[in-house]
Every structure is written in structure tokens, then in C-alpha cells.
C-alpha positions, 0 to 999 in steps of 0.5 A: 500500500503506497500512498501519500499518507504513508510516513516512515513512522507509520511504516514502522507501526504497520510493519512492526511486531506486536510488542513494538507496534503498540508503543509506536501506535500510541506515540503516533496517534496522540494528536488533536482529532481536528488535525489533518495529519492525524486524520490522514494517519488514522485513514491509512491505519484503517485501510491497513486494518481493513485487510484483517491480518491476524496480527492486526486484531489488537491494532483494530481494537486500539483504533476503535478506542481511538475513535471513541476517545476522539468523539469524547475528548475534543482537545486531545486524543488520549489513547488507553495504553494497550500494553502497560509494562508495569501492569504486566509485571504486576499481573505476572507476579500476581499470577505466579503468586496465585499459582503458588498459592493454588499449588500449595492449596491443592496439597492442603485441600487434598490433605484436608479432604483425606482427613475429612474422609477418615474422620467421616469413616470414624464417625460413621463407625461410631454411629453404627456402633451407637445404633447397635448399642441403642437397639440392644438397649431398646430390646433389653428395655422391651424385654424387662419392661420400662421403668421410666416415669413421667409423673415426676415434676417438672415432667408432668404426669403419666398417661391416664390409661398408660400401656400394659408396661407402664408410662412411655416417657416424658409427658408434660401436659404442654409445659416445659421447665421454664414454664414451671420455674416462671410459676414459682 
């Protein structure tokens, strides 16, 4: 593309590698929007970007940012930095730190999950033992007959009819201990 708008500086931008192109384009496009020279360079870049080469995708986005900025700010085009080295360095450091945390967390989580699995198995075994003990106690109580009484304060009184083995357990006629204490 040889035209009157092409300058050595623009040539460097259009032919440069991605990393260099960002900085050069930023330097190139910092004129006032009303400036004819700026419009010429923008048109030349539009023509170049219209061919849609893969490496020019970022340049196309930058040009869109430029158009938006020129509409919003009439005094000067303030193109957002496409590649801020400080930001890149910080994000790279943060990413490495995050990766380090995640890699250490994986081991920690694996250990915690393993501990939880072992604890769950232990609790499940204890629960099964407890269920077995309760069922054996229940069978013994049924065989001997219940000795539980519900007619002692604050638990209320027995059922009137009861059952053939006596009272079945707690029966408070709708009152609980705080109710009885409140009456005193």
C-alpha cells in the first residue's frame, strides 16, 4: 500500500511486531482529532486494518478506542495504553503468586479432604456402633419392661390409661421447665 499518507513512522507501526507496534501506535496517534495529519494517519491505519491480518486484531481494537476517545475528548486524543509494562509485571507476579498459592492449596485441600474422609469413616463407625448399642438397649428395655416415669415434676404426669408396661416417657401436659420455674 503506497500512498501519500504513508510516513516512515507509520511504516514502522504497520510493519512492526506486536510488542513494538503498540508503543509506536500510541506515540503516533496522540494528536488533536481536528488535525489533518492525524486524520490522514488514522485513514491509512484503517485501510491497513481493513485487510484483517491476524496480527492486526489488537491494532483494530486500539483504533476503535481511538475513535471513541476522539468523539469524547475534543482537545486531545488520549489513547488507553494497550500494553502497560508495569501492569504486566504486576499481573505476572500476581499470577505466579496465585499459582503458588493454588499449588500449595491443592496439597492442603487434598490433605484436608483425606482427613475429612477418615474422620467421616470414624464417625460413621461410631454411629453404627451407637445404633447397635441403642437397639440392644431398646430390646433389653422391651424385654424387662420400662421403668421410666413421667409423673415426676417438672415432667408432668403419666398417661391416664398408660400401656400394659407402664408410662412411655416424658409427658408434660404442654409445659416445659421454664414454664414451671416462671410459676414459682
